[in-house]
C-alpha positions as CSV (number, residue, x, y, z in Angstrom):
1,X,4.6,8.9,211.1
2,X,4.0,6.6,208.2
3,X,1.9,8.8,205.9
4,X,2.8,10.0,202.5
5,X,2.1,13.6,201.4
6,X,2.3,14.7,197.8
7,X,2.8,18.4,197.2
8,X,3.3,20.7,194.3
9,X,4.3,24.2,193.4
10,X,3.5,25.3,189.9
11,X,3.1,28.4,187.9
12,X,1.9,27.1,184.5
13,X,0.7,23.6,185.5
14,X,3.3,21.0,184.6
15,X,4.3,20.2,188.2
16,X,0.6,20.1,189.3
17,X,-0.3,17.7,186.4
18,X,2.5,15.3,187.3
19,X,1.6,15.5,191.0
20,X,-2.0,14.8,190.2
21,X,-1.0,11.8,188.1
22,X,1.1,10.3,190.9
23,X,-1.6,11.0,193.6
24,X,-4.2,9.3,191.4
25,X,-1.8,6.4,190.7
26,X,-1.1,5.8,194.4
27,X,-4.4,6.9,195.9
28,X,-2.8,9.6,198.0
29,X,-4.3,13.0,198.5
30,X,-2.6,16.0,197.0
31,X,-1.9,19.5,198.4
32,X,-0.4,22.7,197.1
33,X,2.9,23.0,199.0
34,X,2.0,26.2,200.9
35,X,-1.2,24.5,202.3
36,X,0.2,21.1,203.0
37,X,0.1,19.5,206.5
38,X,3.1,17.4,207.3
39,X,2.1,16.5,210.8
40,X,1.9,12.7,210.2
41,X,4.1,12.5,207.2
42,X,6.9,10.0,207.0
43,X,7.5,10.8,203.3
44,X,6.9,14.0,201.4
45,X,7.0,13.9,197.6
46,X,7.3,17.5,196.3
47,X,6.9,18.4,192.7
48,X,8.3,21.9,191.8
49,X,8.8,23.8,188.6
50,X,12.3,25.0,187.8
51,X,12.3,28.8,187.2
52,X,15.4,31.0,186.9
53,X,17.7,28.9,189.1
54,X,15.2,27.8,191.7
55,X,12.7,25.1,192.4
56,X,9.3,26.4,193.4
57,X,8.2,25.5,196.9
58,X,11.3,23.6,197.9
59,X,12.6,26.0,200.5
60,X,9.2,26.1,202.2
61,X,8.7,22.3,202.1
62,X,12.3,21.5,203.2
63,X,11.9,23.9,206.1
64,X,8.7,22.4,207.4
65,X,9.1,18.6,207.2
66,X,9.3,16.6,210.4
67,X,12.8,15.7,211.7
68,X,12.6,12.0,210.8
69,X,10.6,12.3,207.5
70,X,12.0,11.6,204.1
71,X,11.7,13.9,201.1
72,X,11.5,13.0,197.5
73,X,12.0,16.0,195.3
74,X,10.7,16.1,191.8
75,X,12.0,18.9,189.5
76,X,9.9,19.7,186.5
77,X,11.6,21.8,183.8
78,X,12.2,22.1,180.1
79,X,15.9,21.1,180.2
80,X,16.6,17.5,179.3
81,X,17.9,15.9,182.5
82,X,19.2,13.0,180.4
83,X,22.1,15.4,179.5
84,X,24.7,15.2,182.2
85,X,25.3,18.9,182.2
86,X,21.6,19.7,182.7
87,X,21.2,17.1,185.5
88,X,24.2,18.5,187.4
89,X,22.8,22.1,187.1
90,X,19.4,21.0,188.3
91,X,20.9,19.0,191.2
92,X,22.9,22.1,192.2
93,X,19.6,24.1,192.3
94,X,18.0,21.4,194.5
95,X,20.8,20.6,196.9
96,X,21.5,24.2,197.8
97,X,18.2,24.2,199.7
98,X,18.7,20.9,201.6
99,X,20.5,21.1,205.0
100,X,23.4,18.7,205.4
101,X,21.7,16.8,208.2
102,X,18.8,16.0,206.0
103,X,20.6,14.9,202.8
104,X,20.5,11.2,203.7
105,X,16.7,11.3,203.7
106,X,16.3,12.9,200.3
107,X,16.0,11.5,196.8
108,X,15.8,13.6,193.7
109,X,13.9,12.9,190.4
110,X,13.8,15.0,187.3
111,X,10.9,15.3,184.8
112,X,10.4,17.4,181.7
113,X,7.6,19.8,181.5
114,X,6.3,22.2,178.9
115,X,6.8,25.8,177.7
116,X,3.8,27.7,176.5
117,X,5.0,31.2,175.4
118,X,1.5,32.5,174.7
119,X,0.5,31.7,178.3
120,X,3.6,33.2,179.9
121,X,3.6,36.3,181.9
122,X,5.2,39.4,180.4
123,X,8.1,39.0,182.9
124,X,8.7,35.3,182.0
125,X,8.5,36.1,178.3
126,X,11.1,38.9,178.8
127,X,13.4,36.5,180.7
128,X,13.1,34.0,177.8
129,X,13.8,36.8,175.3
130,X,17.0,37.7,177.3
131,X,18.0,34.1,177.4
132,X,17.6,33.7,173.6
133,X,19.7,36.9,173.1
134,X,22.4,35.5,175.3
135,X,22.4,32.2,173.5
136,X,22.6,33.8,170.1
137,X,25.8,35.5,171.0
138,X,27.5,32.4,172.4
139,X,30.5,31.1,170.4
140,X,29.3,27.5,170.5
141,X,25.7,26.3,171.3
142,X,24.6,23.1,172.8
143,X,21.7,21.0,171.5
144,X,19.6,22.5,174.3
145,X,20.6,26.0,173.4
146,X,19.5,25.4,169.8
147,X,16.2,23.9,170.9
148,X,15.5,27.0,172.9
149,X,16.1,29.2,169.9
150,X,14.2,27.0,167.5
151,X,11.1,26.9,169.7
152,X,11.1,30.5,170.9
153,X,7.6,31.9,170.9
154,X,5.8,28.5,170.5
155,X,4.4,25.7,172.7
156,X,6.8,22.9,173.5
157,X,5.5,19.9,175.4
158,X,7.9,17.3,176.8
159,X,5.5,16.0,179.4
160,X,5.4,12.2,179.7
161,X,2.8,10.8,182.2
162,X,4.6,7.5,182.2
163,X,7.8,9.1,183.6
164,X,6.2,9.1,187.1
165,X,6.6,5.4,187.3
166,X,10.1,5.4,188.9
167,X,8.7,7.8,191.5
168,X,5.6,5.7,192.1
169,X,7.9,2.6,192.5
170,X,10.1,4.5,195.0
171,X,7.1,5.5,197.1
172,X,5.7,2.0,197.0
173,X,9.1,0.6,198.2
174,X,9.2,3.2,201.0
175,X,5.7,2.1,202.1
176,X,6.8,-1.5,202.5
């Protein structure tokens, strides 16, 4: 079991685009997470979008990987993982789906995606509206809070194709 499988779960496309970029960079086939075959996988790299406190596809992927396979989890969201508070919150989302016996075979990476309000479903726009209302009533706002308010209703793109390089390097090191 020495194969690498790259999977993604995406609603609006940021996770898929990053996964495609990594697959192209490494010459590895790509699968949507629900269709992926992990039979010969020694390493699974899963890209999932962050939505309302969960990472898309992670529960399904983590529940199906072979016993001795490693898992690299790549979260894709709008929050800046460079801010410690955000990174901890994202890590909490990720680690709640990883069984204790598997944690030593898991690495976590965080990338930034994009928000496209005009492309959002009514449900997601309503969730963002409620989030903005909640932020407006906070006594003190973080930089991130203010960014959400300032960009409400527009397209915000933080995608950086070069940010996959640490993930590519980790996969290449695992292959050796």
